[in-house]
N, C-alpha and C positions, 0 to 999 in steps of 0.2 A: 699800571694803567689797566682798567677793567676790560675784559674781553667783550667784544661786540656781541649782543644777543642775536640769535637767528630769528627768522620770521616765526618759526614754531614757538620758540621761547617767549617771544613778545606776545604772541596770540594766546597761548594756552599754558605756558610754563608755570604760571602761578597756580592754576587749577588742576592741571594734569601734567606734572613734570615728567613722568615716565613716558607718556605719549609724545611729548615734545622731544625727549632724548631719543626715542626710537625713530622719530621723524628725521632728526638730525643725523644720527649715527647709522641707522639701517637703511632707511629710504634714500636719503640724499648722500650719506657717506659710503654706502655700499652699492645699492641697486643702481643709482644714477651714475655711479663711477665704473660700472662694469664695461669692459672693452667691446662687447658685442654690438653695441649701437652707439652712435654719436649722441652728445647732448641734444643736438638739433633734432635728430630722429626721435629721441625719447620725448622731447617737448611736443613734437607733432602728434605722437601717439597719445600722450597724456591729454593734450588739448582736445583732440577728437573724442577721446573717451569721456571726458568731462562734459563736452557738449552733448554727446549722444545720451548720456545718463542724466542730463539736466542738473549737474552739480555746480550750480552757479556760485556758491560760496568760495570755491577754490579756483574757479575759472579765471578771474581777474589776475590773480597771482601768477598763474601758469601762462596766461597770454603774455604778460610782461616778461616772464622767464623765457618764453619761446623766442621773443624778439631779441633778448640778450644772447640766446643760444644760436642766433643766426637766421631765424625765420623772418621773412619780410612781411610787411603789412599786406602786400598783394598775395603772398602765399597763404597767409592766414585767412584772408577774405575768400580765396579760392577754396580752401578746405571747408570753411563755414558754408559756402554756397553748395558745395558738393554734399555736405552732410544734411542739408535741408531735405534732400530726397530720400535719405536713408535713416535719419534720426528724428525727423519731424521739423516742420516749418517753425513752430514756436521756439524750439531749441536753437535753431539757426538765427532767428531774429533776435533772441535774447543775447546770443554770443556776439552777433554783429554790433549790437548796441554797446556791449561791454568793450569790445575792441575799439569802437569809435571813441568812447570816453577816454580810453587809455592813450590812444594816438593824439587826441586833442589835448589831453593833459601834458603829454610829453612835448608837444609843440609849444604850448604855453610856457613850460619850464625852460625850453631851449631859447625862447624869446625873452626870458627874464620877466615874464608877466605873472 
């Protein structure tokens, strides 16, 4: 049976295979697995950095991952609201819109719609 492709492999494996491998092996295989921070804390740090830097292409993936790693919708909303004053209102508004879409999509999928 074929091995399941990672998100990086699906997104860029065909055009940038080494970058996809480094993403899988170094970033997620080493850095994210270090014992100094929990996956939940790493997700909170990553989401806040992406919001602050307005890196919207990666934000949706990491918002979903943050929820998988134990952050609640309310905690993410609170982080976004807090960041509005430090990272800028447009960054927070964009992040809130992405989170809303993710939560609504998850609710539809849970309802089977």
